N, C-alpha and C positions, 0 to 999 in steps of 0.2 A: 667492426669493436666492439665488445660487448660492455655493456655497463661497467662491469666489473673491470676490466681491463685500461674504461677509459678514468679511474677511480685515481686520484694521485696517490700513490703508494702510503704516504704517511694517515691519510684519513681513513679510520676506521669505516665499517659497514655497518649498518642498521643492528644486526645480531649482533657484531662485536660490542657494541655500546649495551643492547639489551641484557646481558649475558654479563658484561662488567657491572653494569647497575646491580643486576639480580643477586651477583656474588659479595658487592659490599652494602645493600642494605641492611640494617639492623631492625630488625621487627619492633615494632613499640607495642608497648600495653594499653590498655584501653586508657583514655584520658581522665576517667576518674580515679584511677590506682597509682598511687603514691609511687610503683615501679617505674610510669609514665617516662620519669623525666630522668632513671637513672643513664640511660644514654647522652645524655647530654652532663654526665659530667665531667666528661674528656675535655668541653671548654671554659673550666674555672681555671686553669690558670689565666684568663685574659683581662683588660682593665676594662673595658668596654665590652660587652656582646649585644652585637646588636639582631633584634630577629624580626624578620621582614612579616609579611601576607602579601597575597597576591588578589585579595578584595579587601576591602574596609567594611563588608558585610558576612563572615563568614565564621560560623561559630566554631569548628573546629580551629581554627586559627588562633583565633582572642584564647581559647581554652589552655590552647597547649603553648602559649606564649606565655601565660599566667602560669601552669604549671612548672616550665621552666624556668621564668623568673623565682617562684618562690625557692626552687633549691638552692638559685645561686643567694639567693638570700639569708635562706637558712642556714645552708652548710658553711658558703665562702663567702660571707660578709658584704657583700654587695648594698649600697646602702641608697643608691638612687637608681629610679625609675623614671626617664625622661621620655614623653611620648610625644608623638606628632598633632600635639593637642594647643588652642591656645594658650596663653601665659597665665592668664586671669582665670580661666576656665577650671584648669588644671588646679591652679592654686587650692580652689573652693574643696578639692578632692583631697587637696596637703592638709589645709586646716582640720578637715575629718580628720584625717591617719596620725598626723604629728599635735594637734593640739586638741583634741579632747573635743571640737567643736559636733553638731550634729550633721548626719547625713544628708543635709538641702542642698547640696550638690546636685542630686536625682532632679528637684524642683526648680533651682534657680541657675544651674550653670549649664550651657552646650545647649543653648535653645536657637543659636541659627544651624541652618543648611548644611550639611547633616546633620541632624538630632542626633539619629540610632548608633553613628559612627563610636563615640564614647557612652553614651546615657543608653545603656543596652545590658541584662541581666551580667551576662560574662563578666564587663569590668568592674558592676557592683560586687560580684563577689568574688574577684579579689580582693576590692580594695573593703570589703568586710574582712577578708582574713587579715591585709596588711594592718588594719586597724587591732585586731584583737593582738597582732604579733608586736606591734610597738607599745601595746601597752604596757609590754611585759619588759622595755628597756626605759632608761633613763633619757632626757628630753634630745639631749646630741648624739647619740647613738640612734635615734628612729630615723627608719628608712622615709623618703620622701619623694613623690611624684609631681614631675612638672612637665611643663608641655616646652615645646621648642618652636610653636609657627610663630607665622607674620601678619595675620587676617584678624586680630584684635584692636585694631588701629581708635576705636573710641573707647572700647572698656578700659584699656592700657591709660590713656590720656586722664579717664576718670580716675582710673586709682592713684596714678601720679598725683593728681590734684588733691586725692581724700588723704593721702600720707601728707602731705604739703599744708593742708590746712591747719594737722594736727602738731606736727613738730615747727613749723615757722609759715606762718598765717600772710607773712608780709611776700615771703619766696612763692608761696600758691598763687597772688595778686599778678605776682609778674610771670608766674608761668601760665593763668587764663590768659592774658595777654598775647604772649606768645602764642598758644593752643590756638589762639581765636582766629589764626588764619585756617586754620585748619575745621573748624567748627560745622559750617553747613554741607560739608562731606563726611561726616561720622557714619554716617549712615549708609551712606552711598559713596563710599572710596573709592569705586572703578569710576567713577563718575568726576571726582578731581585730577583725576590721571588724563581722565579725557579733555576736562577744561586746561590741562596744561600742555598736552599736545598741541591743540587749538591756540595756544600763545597765552593763556593768564600765567601770571606770577608765580612761581612753585613758592612752596611751605617750606623749603628743604633748609634756611638757612635761622629760620625761628624754632625749627627742631632743633638741629644740630644746637642751638646756642642754649635751649633748655636744657637739655643732656649736659653740655659745658656747664652750666652753671651748677646744676646738682652734683658733678662728680666736686668740683670744688669745695662744694660742703660734704665730704666723703666723711674728714674727721671728726667734724662737728655732727655732724647727722649719726654715722656710725658706732659713735662712742655712748650715743645715749642707748642704742638699738639696732645692733648693725645687721639681724636678719631683717628687719622692715627694710631697712635701706637698701640691701640689696635688693626685697622685692621692687620695690620703687624703682631702683637701676635699671634691672630687667624691665621694666615697664616703660622706660623711660627710652630703653634699646630698642623694642618692637615700636614704639613708635616712630622712630629714627626707620628702622628699616620698614616698615608699612610703607611711609611716605615715599620712600627709596622707588618698592615693588612695585606701587599703583602709578607711576609716572613712569616706570620700564615697561609695563604691561602692555603698553602702547608703541614702544621701540621695537623689542626681539623678543620672542618668547624663551630663546635660550636665557636673555638676561634678567628676564625677570625670575627664570628658575632657580638660575647660579647664584639671584639675592637671596632667595627665600633657605637655600640649603646652605648655605654658606652663612647666615642668623642662624640657623639650627644649631650647627656645625660650631660657632662662638658660644651660642647659649650653651650647649654640651660641655665645652670645654672650661666654661664661666663657672656652670654647676662643679666640675671632678676638683679645680683651684678653690674655689669659698669651701668644698667640703673640707679639703685640705689632701695632705699628698700619699694616703692610704685611699681614696677613695674610688670605688669602682663603680663603673654604669650600668645599665641595661636602658636597650633605646629600642622602642616600640615604634614603627613606622610600616608605612607601605614599602614591598621589595624596590620598587623605584624611587626609592630613598635610600636604602640601606644596602643594595647591592651594586656594587663598585661598578658607577656609571662610565668607565674607561672602557669597562666589556662590552656594552653594549649599542647600539642604535643612537640611543641620548647620546654617549660621550662623542659618537663619531658624529655627531650632528652640534658637536661644542656646547652639551651641559656635564656639567659634572653635579654631583650628591655628597650629602655624608657621609654614605657608604667609604666612597672616594675620602673623600679629607680623612677620614678617622683610617683609613688604611696609609696614607700617606703619611699621617703625623704619629699616630701611633704604633705600627708595624702588626706584628706580630700578637701585640699586647692589645688588637683589635682581631672579632671574631666578627665575622658575616655569615647569618645563618638565613637563607632565603625559603619560604612556603611555596605549594603548590598543589593543584586538585586538577581531577578530569572532570567532572559533570558534578552536580545536585543539585542546590538551590541558593540561592544569596539575595539578600537583604540589599537593596539599590531601588535609586530611580531612574522616570528615563529622560528627563533632562533635568538641566539646572534651577535649583527650587522647589519641586514638584516636588508630590510624596512619594513616602517609601513604596514599595512594593517587594512584593517575595518573587522573583522570578526562575525562571531553569535555565541552570548553566549545561550551554552545550557542551557537548564530549569533545575534548580536544582533539586539535590540527593533527592527522595525521604524518604532518613535518615539523612538527614540534619535540618542545624536548618532555611536555607532560604526555604526549602519547608513549613516550619508549619509560618513563618511570611506568604507566599504567602497563605494558607493554611485560615489566621485568616483575609483575603478579605479584609484589608484598601488598596489600591495601595500607598501610600505614607504616611508614618506614622512617629512617634518620641514616640517609648518606651523606657519610663525610671525606672529603678530599686532603683534609688542612692538614693532616701528621704524613710521617717519611711514609706509615702501611697506604696510603691512598694518591702516594706517587703515582704508578699506573694509572688508575683512575683517573687523574687530573690529567693526563695526558691525553687521554682519550677523549675526556670531554672540553677540550681546544680546541673546539669548532665553532662556528656560527649557527644558530637553529631560531624559531621561530620561537615566542614564549608569551604565554598571556598574562595580563593585569588589567584586574577591574576593579573598579573604584568605587566611586559614590553614585556614579553614573553605569546601567550597564547596555548596550542596544546590541543585543544578538541578530540581530537581522545587517547588523554594518561588522559583525566581529572582528572581520581579517584586518580591517582598518583601524578601528575604535579599537582594536584592545590587544592584537598583536605587534612585538617588535623583535629582532634580532638581539641575540647575546650569546657571548661565550660563557659557558655555565663554569666552567673550572676556573674564569679569574672575577668574574661577576659575584662568588659566593665562594666560602669555604665548605658549607654543607647544603642541604634541604630538606626541610621536612616534607614527606608526601603522605597526604587522605587520598585516598581514589575518590571517595564519594564525601559531600559536603554540605549542612545543611544555614539554614540563617541565624546570625543574633535576632535575640530576642531583646528587641528596645523595650523602655521604661519611660516612664515621666511621662510629662506634657510631650505630643511629638512637633506639635507645630504651633506653639507661641512664640510668640513676640521673633518671629523670624527679620532676619538683617539683609538685606541685599548685599549679593556677594557676585565679584565680577565672573560672567562667563567663561572669562579664558580661566577660570582655574582648572587643571589640569584634569580629565576625564577620568584618565588612566591609572592615576596615581589616587 
């Protein structure tokens, strides 16, 4: 029996897949040209556009994401950019963008590993453009930049206390007492989770109580300055999510991952609600967060993500756009909390989705199967195949085990942006200052 006859009747050959990808690929203009974003007009009807990246250190991914977002902001009224970043650090960018503060986020924010993930030239150029865009708008219409992540335990505690010191000193004293349970662990939150696992009492009740007391004063505090109260509330919720995350980290990896992405989704929903019924958002995160986890080995192992939750909650009003590359260079570290290096990205494996896009022969392209004209392509892509994910750590020597997973592309994304050859982001600012300890269980493929 030949390989062809052994193949399932419904499973297309690689040649069919390559031909279909070639036929549906839209060649993209150079990134520096305004026309690069023309192809993405088709997604402007969504309420939430989630734009991924296949690594946290690739310039083309960042620049493409910025160009798409600019188009959605300028022509289609998107008002929120929500990133896979810590809330307090992203708030420093937001203050520069909406409150005419100096760009001190470059020096003062994103100090913990991996500093280059957000403190880079590509992000700074987008922020400078958005500051100029916002300068022409009245304050309520300005576009905001927000963080969705859970890792800012210590700095979020500090932001809550700073807020209460200004609006209610007595409440601030009580908050210090409650958060005092976590004081020994603010610089090493992973150690907190480890000690709880060994039998030390958790701080959960104190953290929940503090959030509840803050919410009880919503009307009083919010009447004075609703925006500042919203900031404090979100920081208090980060503290709660972080406390849960670091405890869950030592139980099951899927539990901690799910807590993290649930918090990201809840934060996105809160941002949309706070902005009003007409609010529209762009989400910047890794493919592993914004692609529908239910269509990948992540989901088959019990994990969900913000992409899956958005698809369930918003339906067609959410668009999931992935990115991929074959080869090039990337900014990444060898191990956690080690210096950034520029590393060569190995050519994609022959049994990967990336290899099929390479063989399609379009160096930079958008391929979409969201609409009716992509239905035939969607059916061809409805099979599992390997896909690469590089996070802030890249280990070429163990790439198959460390960086590839199986995915059904048709269900994971609505579209994919392809760059055949890619280059690293350009870090700016001090790169290794004041690094905080971060748990070594942080997902390396994310």
